[in-house]
N, C-alpha and C positions, 0 to 999 in steps of 0.2 A: 593712390599715388605711390609710386616707387620711391621709397625714402632715400635711395642712393642716387636718384636721377634729379639733378638740379638743372632746370632748363631756363629759369628766368634770366634775362639779359644774355640769351644765346640766340643764335640763328638756326633755323631749320632750312635745309636746302632740299628741295623736292628731287627725288630720284627720277630719272627719265621714264621709268615704268609707271610712275604715278600719273594716272590719266584723268583724275577728277578735274573738270574744267575750272573749278575754283582754285586749284592749287598746282596744276601742271606747270612746270617751269618756274616755280616761284621760290623766293627767299622770304621767310617769315621771321620777324623779330618777336621773340617771346617776352611779353611784358608781365606775365603772371603764371605761376605754376604752383598749385597748392591742392589741398584736399577737395576743393570745389571744382577742380579741372584746370585747364590751361587756356590762355588767351594771348593773342598777339596780333601783329599787323603784317600783311604782305607789303614789302618795301620796294618791290621792283615792277609794280604795275601803275605807272604814271599815266594820267589821262590828259586830254587836251584842255580840260576845264581849268580856269584860273580861279584861285581862291577868292579874289575880289568879287567875281561874278556870283559865286556860291553865297558869299556873305551878303551881297546886295539882295539876291533872290530870297534869302531867308530873313531879310530885314535885320541882320546883326549889325550892319553898317548902312549908312544912308547912301543913296545914289550920289555919285560925284565925290565920294570919299577918296583919299589918296589910294592909288592902285598898289596892290601887293603883287610882287613878281612870282609868287609861289604857284606851282601847278598842284592840282589835287591828285591824290593817289587812291586807288581802290584798295582799301585796307583788308577786305575780306567779305564773306557772304552774310555775316550776322549783322543786323541793324545797319543796312547799307545807306540809310538816310541820315544816320547819326555821324557827326563830325568829331574827330579826335586830333589833338595836336601833340605829336611826339617831339620833344625838344630838349635842348640843353637846359640845365638848371640856370635860371636867370630871373630872379624875383620870386615873389609869392603870388599865387593865384588862387581863386576861390575853390576850384575843384581839381587840384593837382594830386597826382599819385607818384611817389618816387619809385623808379624802376631800378636805379643804381645810384651810387653817390653823385653822378653827374647828369643823369637823365630823368625826365618826368614825362608823364602823359597828363594833359589837361583837357577837361571837358567843358570848361566855362568860357563865356564870351568875353570876360574881362581881359584875358590874354590877347584875344583877337583885336579888341579895341586899342590896346596898347601898341600892338603891331602896326595898326593903321596910323598911329601917331609917330611911328619910327622908333618905338621903344620895344621892350620885350626881347625874347630870345631871337638871336640871329640864325642859329642852326636849328632847323625845324623841318618837320614833314606834316602836312595836313592830310588826313586820311578819312575817307568815308567808309564806314563799316569796319568790322574786325573779324578775326578768325577765332573760333572757340572750339574746345574739345571737352567732353565730359570727363569725370575722374577716370583715369586709367586708359582712356581712348588714345591719347597721343603716345603714351608709352607703348601701347600695343602696335601702333602704326610704325613707330621707330623699330620695334623688335622684328617686324616682318620686312623691314628694309624699304619703307616708303620715304623715309627722311634720313638725312645725315645731319648731325648737329655740329655747329661751328661756334666758337666763342665770338660774341659780337664786339665790334669796335665802333666808336663814333665816326671813324673814317668811312666805314662802309655805309653807315646810316646817312651821313650828310655830305660826304665829299666825293664818293664814287658815283658816277652817273648811273641812274636807275637801270638802264639797259646793260650795264656791265657788272651789276651786283652779283648775279648768279655765278659767273665765271670767277669773279674776284673772291667770293666766299669760298669757293672750292680751292682756289690757289692758296688760301690761308692754311689749308691742311695738306698742301702739297700734291693736289691732283687736278686734272683738267676735265672738262666736260667730255672730251673724247675718251679719256681713260675710264671715266664713269660709265659711259655708254658701252664701251667694249667689255667691261667687267660684267655688266648686266647681261649683255648678249651671251657671253661665255657661260654665265650661271644658268641662262635659259636653255642652253644646249647640253648641260651636264646631266 
């Protein structure tokens, strides 16, 4: 791990030249960056699946339980059958990990049960799978220009519509998708 590169609680914005189908056009929220590697979630790939349907199928909640309005996100290619809840801090849950002073990731069903009762965090994303990198791998990808890093905000995680998160993240550092594509095109002709 590069001791000078602190990526936890930051966003990765995929450069247009990144063609890996798991990450092309994505924004990834980094939830961990340490000597074991890096991990996070793609936050701009929302599915048509509803959280209530996933929870009923996996028997976390009973059929006929109150419906949750949340749509499910594809969080990444690692453990795609595993669910994660990225949420604002709101209560204590069995398997929560603090990402920042105001954000957590929870892996336990207790938070989902509370959500079905109208309790628990209101600002949240339910993700299937995660993104993961070995030690030094993400730093190398950043060094070759596959990703741009952007400080994360709760606004982009919870308030900006998923289809607008890529452009919004770039706007936070003063550039547009068009400028990014043009700069890559120029670099390719240099």
